[in-house]
N, C-alpha and C positions, 0 to 999 in steps of 0.2 A: 701214555696211560694217565687217566684222570686222578688227581689227588683227592684226598678226603674232603677238603674244603672247597673244591671246584664245583661250580653250579652250571648245569647244562642250559643251553638256549631253549627257551620255551618253558622254563620252570616258573611256576606262579609264585610271585613274591608276596602279594597281598590281595585281599578282596574286601571292598567296602560296599555295604548295602544301606539304602535309605528307603523307608516306607515299603519294604519288600517282605511280603508274607507277614510274619509276626514281629519283624524287626523295625524299630523306628530309625535307629542309626547304629550300625554295628560294623566293626572293622576287625579283620583277622590277618595277622602277619605270619606267614608260614616259615618254619625253620628250614635249614638246609637239608635235613634228612627226613625226619618224621614229625608230624604235628598231630597231637591227639586233642580232639574237641569232645568234652564230656558235659553232660547236663541231663536234667530231667526230661521225661517225655513231653513233647510239645514246646520245649524251650527254644527250638529253631536250629537244631544241629543239622537236620536234613536240608533246611532252607539255604545253608551255606553251599552245600553240594548242588542244589537246584540253581542257585545264583550263578555258580561256575558254568553249568551246562547252558543255561539261557544266555549268559553274558558272552560266551564264546561261540554263539551261533547255533546252539542246539534248538530243537523244536520243543514246544511245551508238552507234547504227548510223550516225548522220550524221557521226561522226568518222572512220569507216573504220579505227578502232584497237581496237575491241572490240565484242562483241555485247551486253554488259550492263555495268552500272556496277561490279559486284564485280570485274571483270577489271582495273579501274584501281587497285585497292588493292594496294600494294606487298606482295610476298610476305613473310610473317612478321608483318605488321602487322594489327591488329584493325579499323582504320578509316583512311580518308583524308579530308583536309580541304582544301577550296578556298576561299580568301578573296579576293574581288574588290572593289576600291574604284572607284566611278564618280563622275564630276563631276556636280554637281546644283545649280549656282549661277546659271544663266542664266535668261532669260525663259521658256524651255520646261522648267523644273525640275519634277520630280514631287514634289508634296506637300512643299515646302520647310519648311513650318511643323512637320512631323513629323521629317523626316530631316536637314534642314539642308543644308549645301553639299556634303556627300559622303555617298553611300549605300554601305554595306558589305554585300555579299551573301556569306554563308558557307554552303557546302554540305558536309555530312558524309555519307560513304559508308561503310557497315559491310562487313565481309568476307562477311556473309551476303547482301548485295545490297540491303539497305534503305538509304534515303537520306532526308535531312531538310534543311530550309533555316532560316536565321536571318537576319533583316534588321535591321541596327542603324543608328542615326543617327550623326552626326559625333561626338557625345559618348559613343558606345558604348552608348546605351540600346537595349534590345531592343524593336523595334517590331512585327514580325510573324514568324510561323513557317510561313505558308501558301505553298505552291508557286505558287498562282494569283497571289499578289502579285508574284512574280518575273516572270511573264508580263506583268502589267500594267505593271511598271517598264520592261521591255524594249520593249514595244509603245509606251509613251508617249515613251521616249527614242530610238525608231527604231533599235534595235540588232537586226540580222538575222543571227543566228548560222548560219542554214541557207542564207544567200545566198553563192554562190561569189565574188561581187564583194567581200563583206566578209571571208569566211573561205574561203580556197582551200587545201584539203589537197593532199597529194602526189599522190594518185590522180587527182583532178580535173585537177591541173596536167599530169600525164603525158598524160591524154586530150586536153587542149587543145593541148599543144606537140608531142607525138610522133605520135599516131595521126592527128590532123587529119581525123577522120571527120565529114563534113558534118552527118549526123544528130545526132551527139553534140554537135558544135559549136553546132547550132541549139538543141538541148536546153539546153546550157549558157547560150546567149544568153537563152532563155526564162526560165530560172531566175534569171539575174542581173537581169533586168528585172522579175521577178514577173509576167510575162505568162502563165506556165503556171498560176499561181493564179487569175488573172482568167478564163482559158478554163475551168478547172474550175468556178469559181463560176457562170459563164454557163450551162454545160451543166446544172449542178444546178438552177439557177433555171428553166431551160426545161422540165425534167422535172417539177418541182414545179408549174409553171404548167399544164402539160398535164393532170396529175392533178387539180388543183384545178378546171379547167374541166369535166372529166367529172363530178366530184362535184357541182359547181354545177348542171349540167343535171338530174341525178337529184333533187336536193333541191328544185329549182324546181318540178318536176312534183308532188312530195309536198306542197310548200307550197300549190299551187293547191287540192289536195284539202282540206287543212286550212282554207283560206280559205273554201271553200264550206260546210264543216261549221260553221265559226264564224258565217257569215252566217245559217245556218238557226237556230242556237240564239240568236243575237243578236236575230233577229226575234221569237222567242218571249219573250225577256227584256224587250224593249221593251214588249210587251203587258202584262207584269206589273210594269213599273217603278213604276207608281203605288203598288202595294202595298208595294214595297220602300221607296219614299220615306216612306210612312207609318210603316213599322217603323223606318226610320232616324230619323225625327223623334221617334218614341216613345223610342228609345234615347237620343237626344240630350237629350230632356226629362227622362228619368230621371237621366241624368248631371248635367244642370243642377240638378235637384231636390236631388241629393246635395250638390252644391257650394253651393247656396243654404243648406242646413242648416249646412254647414261655415262659410260666411261669417257666419251668425248666431252660431255658437259663437266664431268668431274675434273678432267685435265684443265679445262678452262678455269674452273673454280680454284684449282691448285695454283695456276699462274697468278690469278688475282690475289690469292692468299699470300703468295710470295711477295707481290707488290705491296700488300698491306704490311707485311713484316718489315720490308725495307723502309717503307714510309714511317712506320713506328720507330724503327732504329734511328732514322734521320731526326725525328722529333726529339728522341731522347738525347742525341748528340747536341742538338741545338739547346735543349734545356741545360745540359752540362756546361755548355759555353756561357749561357746566361748566368749561371751560378758563379762561374769563374770570374766573369766580368764584374759581377756585384762585389766580389771579394777584392778585386784589384783597384776598383775606382775609389780612391780616398784622397785626402788633402794633407797627409803628413809631410810629403816632400815640399809642397807649396809653402807650408808654414815655416819650415827651416830656411828656405830661400828668402822669405820675407824678413826674417830676423837678420840675416846677413845684409840684406838691402838696407835695412834701417841703420846698421852700424856704418856702412860706407856712406850713407847719406849724411850722417852726423859729421864724419871727417870732411866730406866735401863742403859742408856749410862753413866749417872753420876756415878752410882755405879760401873760400869765396869772400869771407869777411876780411881777410888780409889783402885780397886782391882789389877790393873796391876802392880804397883811397888812392892806390897807385893808378888804377884805371881812370879815376877822375883827373889826376894830374896829367896823365898821358893824354886824356881826352882834351884838356885845355890846350896842351901843346899841339895835339893833332888838329884841334879846331883852328888855332892860329895858323898852323901850316896849311890847313885846308883853305882858310880864307885867302892866304897868300897864293896858293895854287889856283884858287878860283879867280883871284884878280889877275894872276899870270895867264890863266886860260882865257879870260875875257880879252886881255890884251892880245894874246896870240890869235884868238879867234877874230878879233877886230882887224889884226894885221892881215890875216888870210882873206877876210872879206874885202879889205881895201885892195889887196893884190888882185883878187878876182875882179873887183870893180875896174881896176886899171886895165885888166885883160879884156873885160867886156866893152869898156869904152873904146879900146883899140879896135875890137872886132866890129862894133857898130859903126865906127867911122869908116871901116872898110866896106860895110854892107849897105851903104846909103843907096846904091843903085838897084836894090831888090824890090822896089815899090810896085812893079808891074805884076808881082805874084799875089798881091793881097786880095784882089777880087776873086781869083780862083779858089784861094784857101777859105774865104768866107762862105762860098757856095758849098764846099766840101764839109765845113763844120755844120751847116744847116741840114745837109742830107744825113750826116752821121747822127745828129740829134733826133731826127724823125725816125731813123731805123731803130735807135735805142728805145724810143717811146713805144713803137709797135711791138718790139720784142718783149718789153716789160709787161705790156697789156696781155700778150699771149701767155706769158709765164703765169700771170695771176689767174687767168682762166683755167690753165692746166692744173694749177695748185688747188683751185676749188673743186675741179673734177676728181683729183686724187683724194681729197678729204671726203668727198661724197662716196667714193668707192670704198674707202676704209670704213666709213660709217655703215655702208650696206653689208660689208663682210662681217663686222661685229654684230650687226642685227641678225644676220642669217646664222652666225655661230650660236648666238643665244637661242634663236628659234630652233636650231638643231638639237641643243642640249635640253630644251624644255620637255619634250616628250619622252626622254630617256627613262626617268623614274617610273612613268606610267607603263612604258613598255617592259621594264624589268618586273614590275608588279604583275602585269599580265602573263609574262613568261613564267614567273614563279607559280601563279595560279594554274597555268596550263600544265606544268610539270606535276603539281600536286594532284590535279584531277586525273592525269594520265596514270600516276602511281596508284591512286585509289582504284581506277578501272582495272589495272593489271592485278591488283590484289583481289578484287571481286571476281575476275575471270579465273584466277587461280583457285579460288574457293568453290567454284561451281555454283550450285543452287543453295548453299548454306545461308539461312535467313539472317544469321548474326553477322554475315560478312559486311553489311552496311555499317557496322560499328568499327570495322577494321580487323586486320588479321590477328592482332594480339587479343582482341576481345573473344574471337572464336576459340583460340587456344585456352584462354582464361576460363571460359564457361565450361569447356571440356574437362579441364583439371578440377574445377569446383565440383562438377557432377561426380567425377570419379572419387574425390575426397568425401563427398556426402554419402555415396554408396558404401564407402568403407567405414562410415560412422564417425568421421572426424568432427562433424558439426553437430551442435545441439539441435539445430533446426536448419532446414534447407535454406541457404542464402537466396535472396531475390535479386536478380540483376541480369543484364542491365534493366533499369526500370522501364525504359521505353518498350521493351519486349512484352510487357504485361498490359500495355495500354492500347485501347482502340478508340477511334473517334466516331461518334454517331453521325455527325454531319461533316462531310469531307471538306466543305468550304472553310471550316475552322481548323483544319489540321496544321497549317503553317503557323497560325496564331497561337495555338496551344503548345506547339513545339517551341515557339519564342518565349512563352510564359514559363514553361518548365525549364528550358535552357540546358545548362550543363548537367542537371540532375537526370536527364534522359539516359546518361551513361553510368549513373550511380548504382551502388549496391546497398542493400540493407541487411543487417544480420541481427541475430537474436541476443547474443551476449558479447562482452568485450573479448573473451577468449576466441570466439568465432571471428571477430574483427582482426585479431592478431594473426590467426591462421590464414585468413583471406589475404592479408597484406603480404604474408610470406609467399603465398602462391603468386601474387602479382609481381613480386620482386623476381621470381624465377622466370616468368613468361613474358613480362611486358617489355617491349622494345621501342624506345623512343617515344616522345610526346608525353603529355600529362596523363597520369594514371587516373582511373575513375575514383571518385570519392566513395567512402564507406560510412554509412550511418548505422549506429548501434542503438537499437530500441527493442524492448521486449515485444515479441510477436504475440498478437492477440488473435483469437479465432473469429471474433466478430468485428465488423466494421464500425467506426465511430458514428454515433448518432449526432448528425450536424443539422438536424431539422430546425433547431432553435437558433442556430447561428448562421444559417445559410441565407444569402441574398436572394430576394424575389422581386422582380419587376417585369411582369408579363408585358409583352410577349417575349421579352429577353430572358435568357437563362444564364446560370452560373457556369463557370468553366468546369466545375466538378460534374455537373449534370450533363455536360456535353461529352464526357468521357465514359467509356465502358471499361470498368476495372473489376474483373471477377475475383481477383485475389484480395482478401481483406487486409493483408499485410501491406501490399502496395498502395491500396486506397488510404490506409491510415498514414503511410509515409507521405503521400501527397498532401493530405490534410494537415499533418503536423508541420511540414517543412514549407509549404507554399500557401496554405489556407485558400485552396482553390474554390472552396464553397463561398468565399467572400469576393471573388473576382467575377464581375458581370461582363458578358460578351454582348456588345452592341454593334450592328453592322456598319452604320453610317456615323459621320462626325457630328451632324446636327443633333441627332438624338443623344449622343454621348455628352455633348456640351450642355444640352438642356437638362439632363439628369445630374450633372456634376457641378455646374457653376453656382447653384444656389442651395444652401443647406436645407431649405424646406422641401426641395424636390429630390434630394439624395435618397435613394432606397436604403432601407434599414439593413445593417450589417454589411454595407458595401465599402470595401477598402480600395478598389480600383476598378476602372472601366477600360476595356481594351476593344479596339475596332478591328475591322478586317485587314487594314494595312498596318497592323501592329502598333498603332499610336496608342498612348496610355494617358488616361485622365484620372487624376487623383481628386476626389470630390471635396467640396467645401466642408468645413471652413478653411482648410488648407488647400484650396483649389490650385492646381498646376497641371500642365500638360506637357507631354514629350512626343515629338513627331516620330514616326516610324516608317518602315518601308516593307511592303508586302513581300513575302518570301515563300517559296514552295517548301513543302515538308520534305525532309531528307530521311527521317526515321519512322514517323507515324504514317500508317496507311500505305506503306511502301515496301514492296518485296524486292528481292535482289535484281530481278530483270528490270523492274521499273527504275530502280536506282541506277542501273547501268545505262538505261536509256537517257535519264537525266544527265548523267556524267558525259555521255557522248554528245548530247546537245550543248552542254557547257563547253566541252572541248572544241566543238565546231565554232561556237560563238567566239571563244577566246582566240582561236586561230584566225577568224575573220577580222577581229579587232587588231591582231598582230599584223596581218597583211596590210590593213589600212594604215597602221602606224609606219610600217616599212615603206609603203608607197609615198606617204607624206614626207618621210625622212629622205627618200631618194630624190623627190622633187626639190626639197630644200638644198640637198647636196649639189644637184645640178645647177641650181640658181647661184649657189655660193661659188662653184667653179667658174661660172660665166663672169660673175662680178670680179673674182680674183684675176681672171685674164684681162678684163677691162682695166683693173687697177695697174697691172704690170705694163700694159701698153701706154697708159697715161703717164706713168712714171718714166718710162723710156723716152717718150716724147718731151716730157718736162726736162729731163736731163739734157737732151739735145738742144732744146730751146735755151736752157741756162748757159750752155757753152756758146751758143750764137749770141746771147745777150752780152756776155763778157767780151766777145770779139767786137761787137758794135761799139761797146763802151771804150775799148782800147783804140779803135779807129777814131772815135770822137775826141779822145784825149790827145792823140797825135795831131789831129787837124787844128785843135785849139792851140797847142803848143807852137805849131808852125806859124799860126796866125799872129801869136803874140810876139814872135821874133821879128816880124816884118814891120813893127812900129818904127817910123823914121823921124828921130829928133833933129833939132837944129845942129849944124856942123860946129858952130862956134860954141854952143852950150856944151857939146861933147868935149871939146878941147879944154875948156875951163874946168870941167869936172875931172878930167884926166889929170891935170896939174895939181888940183886940190887933193886928189886921192894919193898922188905920189908924195906930197908933203906930209900927209897923215901917216903914210907908211914909214917915213923916216923917223917921225916922233915916236911912233909905237915901238920901233926897234930899240931906241934909247931907253924907254920905260921898261921894256922886257929885260934888258941887261941888269938894271937895278933890282928888279924883282928876283932874278935868278940868284943874286948874291944873298939876299935875305932868305931865300928858300933853302940854300945850303946850310945856313946857320940853324934854322929850325929843324932841319933833317937830322943834324947831329944830336940835338937834344932829344928828339923823338926816338932815335935808335937806342939811346941810353935807357929811356923809360921802357921801351919794348923788350929789351933784354931782360930786365927785372921781371916784367910781366910774363915773359915766356916761361921762366922757371916756375912761377906760380901756376901758370896755365897748364904746364906739363903735369904738375901734381893734380890739379883739378881735373884734367882730361883723364888721368889714370883712375881717379875716383869715379868720374862720369862713366868711363869704360866699364869699371867694375859694376857700377849701378845698372848700366845699360845691359851688361851681360846677365846680371841677376834678374832684371826685368824680363829680358828675353827668355831666360830659363823659366821664370814664373809664368810668362805667357805661354811658353811651350807646354809646361805642366797643365796650365788651365786648358790649352787647346787639346792636349791629350785627354783630359777629363771630358771636355766637350765632345771630342771625337768619340771617346769611349761611350758617353751617354748617347750620342747619335747612333754609333754602331749598335749599342744595346737596344735602342728603340727600333732600329732597322731589323736587328735580329729578332726582337720581340714580334714585330709585324710579320717577319718571315715565318717565325714559329706559328703564329696564328694562322697564316695562310697554309702552312704545311699541315697543321691540325685539321683545318677545313678539308684539305685534300684527303687526309687520312679518314675523316668522317665520311667523305663521299665514297672513298674506296671501300670502307667498311659497309656502307649502305649497299653498294653494288654487290659486295661479297655476300652480304646477308640475303639479298634478293636472289642471287644465283644459287646459294646454298639451299634456300627454301624451294626454289624451282627444282633443283636436283633431288632434294628430299621428297618433294611431291611426286616426281617421276619414279623414284625408287619405291615409294609407298604403293603406287598403282602398278608397278612392274609385276610381271607374272614369273613364277618359277624361282628356283634358287639362284642366287647371284653367281655370275660367271666372272672369274677374276681376270682372265686375259681373253676377252672376246675377239673374234676376227674382225677384219675391216668390213664396213657396211657394204661396199661394192661386192666383196667376195660372198657375203651372206645373201645379198639380193640375187646373185647369179645362181647359187645353190637352190634358193627358193624357187626360182623359175624352172630349174631342171626338175625338181621334185613335183612341181605342179603339172608339168608335162607328163611325167610318169603317172601321176594321180589321175589325170584326165583319161588316160588309156584304161586304168582299172575301174573308173566310174561307169564304163560301159557294161560291166558285168551286172546281171540281173539280181544276184543275191545281195541282201542287205547285211553289210558287215556288222552294223550296230546290233541288229537283232541276234545274229549268231554270237557276237561277243557277250551280249547281255545274258542269253540263255546259257552259254558256256560258264560265265562267271557265277551265275546263280547255281548251276549244277555243281560247280567246283566248290562253292561255299558250303552247299548242303552236304556234299560228300565229305569234305574235310571236317566240317563240324561234327557230323555223325561219327566219322572215323576217330576223331579226337576224343569224343565222348566214350567210344568203345574202348580205346586204348586206356583212358583214365579209369573206366569201369573195370577193365581186366586187371589193371594195376591195383586198383582199390580192392578187388576180390582177392588178389594174391596176398596183399598185405593183411586183409581180414583173416584169410585162412592161416597164414603164418602166425599172426598174433594169437588167434584162437588156439592153434596147436601149441604155441609156446606157453600160453596161459594154462592150458589143460595139463601139459607136462609139468609145469611149475606147481600146479595144484596137487597133482599126484605125489610129486616129490616132497612138497611141504607136509602133506598128510603123513607120509611114511616117516619123514624126519621127526615130526612132532610125536607120532605114536612110539617111535623107537626111543626118543628121549624120555617120554613118560614111563615106558617100561623100565629103562635103565634107572631112572630116579626112584621108581617104585621098588625095584629090587634092592637098590642101595638102602632105602629106608627100612625094608624088612630085615636086611642083614644087620643094619645098625641096631635094630630093636631085638635082635637075637633069634629071629625066626629061621628055621632050617628049611631050605628050599627043596630038599630031596626027600 
């Protein structure tokens, strides 16, 4: 139950009027229960009531104060404003999440009669400006401005209180209770129902005719249904066959993707190993070892300083001992020689009778010398042949390596051209395919974004798509001049540029992205008549192009100044126009010939040679570009075959020379062995000849006696030297004992230093090996990354091929299609069955079309009839309900009025009997 202070939803809090009727600016804030407004006649009391009716959607005629809204605008003012605030905080509030606890309705009426609404929330935020929203608010909050119980103007009050006409009083009663609206709705529903019943009877008869027609065609259709089933099965089998092929391709893509994941994991492991090696490669251990080495080196230096004086003393003793030993050795050696000489004299005396062999030995010596000379000459010849063979092998190896870079370049060009051809064939007749697959997808995404209104103006690109050449002989030259801008885009604003770059990042795969130029789009083309070069009969590059889009034309003028580039066919004319400042045409920045040579005019005259090249983008459709690519591929394959043939010839020649070298070396080895054998034979012959020299017998005996005398003297001298040697040996052993002690300590220091140096060397070798291993691992990582890129490229091309096949595939995707051979067998069986049905004379398509048309017509009319009958039933029920409700409401209101009237009479003391 509502409390006394509670305010219902829809309660008017205040009304503010400006320039409305007699008010300049007047605001009324209503109390929670009753607000009385008093004033003289004409002071504007009724204007407040009129403002409430008009501001809440009422008509001007309902106020009995004017025929139209412009009559409510105060004289001299351009417009009138009504602002009404309504309570909206209770359980029946209208969209409280938008308006809040108070709804403010503002109506503005201009002096010309136009009017508009503004609906604001409690915070002043503008929510709606539609008049229909006002009706929705009023209806939801149960505000009835046209109900005399809610708003009773002066004229209705007079009729009610003065005239007391029963008819008007009843009419007022019907309006106050809304029963007049109920009666009008009932009459309208009854007429609509009557019309609907008549229409239903007509359509029911027409529906029966359609049903009979459908039954006739349906009977014929059922007779041919088997043929349709076969055709349907054939279509399904063809669709399944397509998806079976796609499934096979997807399995292949899955295998390649798995390879790609494995390769990527391998690259990540190698990168982790590289990071670990970078952390472990350091010099801390080497520094510590070097410090220890320095300490041991200092100790070693002190020991060596003590050892040096002792070594010098020992050295003197060793030198004296050595000199004695040398003297002793000389005497011993002299003794041995003398003893040998004694033996030789004795043998020579015995061999005096061998003179007969001398002649034969001299002949053998001469023969051995000749054989050695011939063998040495043959060895020199074979050595020269071997050197020549080595030179030929090195020359042929260099010749074999020389064409390898060119062949690699040709192979790379061939792969690139084949890849372009595959992309073009996969794109069909798409004109943008000459710019690459990524450009086709980019342009499609740009068009879609532009259709959705993402760009302030449609981006232009690629620029080459908007350009045509008037003279085809200049197409290659103009493409050379424009260069990379053929693939560029131009946009209207910086925001458009950012959006275009975002699209590029999403669709561009590999290679350089097209450049984007931001410049305000102009509807008119730049007027370059004053700055354009003119030198008849030659024309400028801009005049040779046909550019219909002014944005693209302005782009070429701003970025390339094509109006200042003169096209001259031959070199002589170009040189004549460019080499002298007097002959340079006005506004000429550059002259270009048919072979793409460029001449910059005097006074800074210079020229750059060029090479004629065919156009790849201008004046070139997809089929022509394909033809050019095929010709390039054939030419590259021919060049590669020529290179391979040349390399095969060089390899065969190199093999022959290597075989010659091996045979020469084998022969040289055999001849060297023969030479050594001949030299040995010569030495033996010479030695034998020398032995056969026959001295005088007496001389030999004298020499023998002298040698024996010298042997005896030498024996005595050697005995004396041995005594001295023993004395020196004892002194030397004493010195060496002292030196050994010091050397042991020095050796220990040396061993420690050597060990530390070895450890330092090992650490340095470890670092070097680590660096080498890291370098090797880095190269391996680069190779693996290249392999990964190749696998990704193959995967991308396979995925694109599968996506293209899926895009053109028919029907819904089949998850587990049967094998292709099984499907082919079923297709053959259905075709055989279909051929037997084809011999029938009736056309299945005609029967199916007639049946479908009859079925659609019948079902459509039957559906309309069902809806119409349902609609009629609802109308009849609603009309009956409204009529019953109207009778009940009349009786209830009459009964309540009688009860209240009698209660009033009793209260005032009237006797009812």
